[in-house]
C-alpha positions in Angstrom: 11.3 2.0 25.9 8.0 1.3 26.4 4.9 2.0 23.8 1.8 3.4 24.6 0.2 2.1 21.0 0.5 -0.5 18.4 2.9 0.5 15.2 2.1 -2.9 13.8 4.8 -4.2 13.9 7.3 -1.3 12.3 9.2 1.0 14.4 7.5 3.9 14.7 10.9 5.9 14.5 12.0 4.7 11.0 8.6 5.4 10.3 9.5 8.9 11.2 12.5 9.8 9.4 11.5 7.9 6.9 8.1 10.4 6.8 10.3 13.1 7.2 12.5 12.6 4.0 9.6 12.2 2.0 8.6 15.1 3.3 11.8 17.1 2.6 11.5 15.6 -1.3 8.2 16.9 -1.4 8.5 20.1 -0.8 11.9 20.4 -2.7 9.8 19.2 -6.0 6.9 21.7 -5.6 9.6 24.9 -5.2 11.0 23.0 -8.7 13.9 21.6 -7.4 14.2 18.4 -9.2 16.8 15.5 -8.2 20.4 16.3 -9.7 21.8 13.4 -12.0 24.4 12.6 -8.8 21.4 11.2 -7.0 19.4 9.7 -9.9 23.0 8.0 -10.6 23.1 6.3 -7.5 19.0 5.4 -7.2 17.7 1.9 -8.4 16.5 1.8 -11.9 13.1 -0.1 -12.6 12.4 -0.7 -16.4 9.3 -2.5 -17.6 7.2 -1.3 -15.0 4.1 -0.5 -14.5 1.6 1.1 -12.0 0.2 -1.2 -9.4 -1.2 -1.1 -6.2 -0.8 -1.7 -3.0 -3.1 -2.0 -0.6 -2.6 -0.9 2.9 -3.6 -1.5 6.7 -6.3 0.7 7.1 -10.0 1.3 8.3 -13.2 2.4 7.4 -16.2 3.0 9.0 -19.4 6.2 9.8 -17.2 8.9 10.5 -18.5 12.2 12.2 -17.3 15.7 12.9 -14.4 15.1 10.1 -13.5 18.7 8.3 -14.2 16.8 4.9 -16.9 14.6 4.6 -20.6 15.0 5.9 -21.4 13.5 9.5 -23.0 9.7 8.9 -21.4 8.8 5.8 -18.8 5.8 5.3 -15.6 6.4 5.2 -11.9 5.1 4.7 -9.3 6.2 6.1 -6.0 7.3 4.6 -2.8 4.8 5.8 -2.6 3.1 9.4 0.6 3.8 11.8 -0.7 3.5 14.5 -4.0 1.8 17.3 -3.8 2.4 20.5 -4.1 -1.0 22.3 -7.3 -0.5 23.8 -9.1 1.0 20.9 -9.7 4.1 21.1 -7.6 5.6 18.8 -6.0 5.2 15.9 -3.5 7.7 14.0 -3.7 7.3 9.7 -1.5 9.2 7.4 -3.4 12.2 7.7 -4.8 12.6 11.2 -6.2 11.2 14.5 -9.6 9.2 14.1 -11.2 8.3 18.2 -12.9 4.7 17.2 -16.2 3.9 18.6 -17.2 0.2 18.7 -15.9 -1.8 16.1 -18.7 -3.8 13.8 -16.5 -6.0 11.8 -12.8 -8.0 13.4 -9.0 -7.8 11.2 -7.6 -5.0 13.0 -4.6 -6.8 14.1 -4.5 -8.3 17.9 
């Protein structure tokens, strides 16, 4: 199967399945349905935990036509999931972006 974009080394179908499971769980939790004790019994246990942040690939630049950010403002996208090999567009967690001229290198080749 030929892919028309670069998926940052990830299997796009496996990523889609993972995101679909996450979406289903978030809908369930939002409806007030918490995990069953059997579900938690089978889940990994995390001890001595703390909050940490893990950087994920994203883009920063000047944005135009964004639904929530004014034209000409600096912005950072959500996590990248797909990049057009010709660097014409990207797909982030939240939306597609059309790409204008690049000013900083750092995108995967």
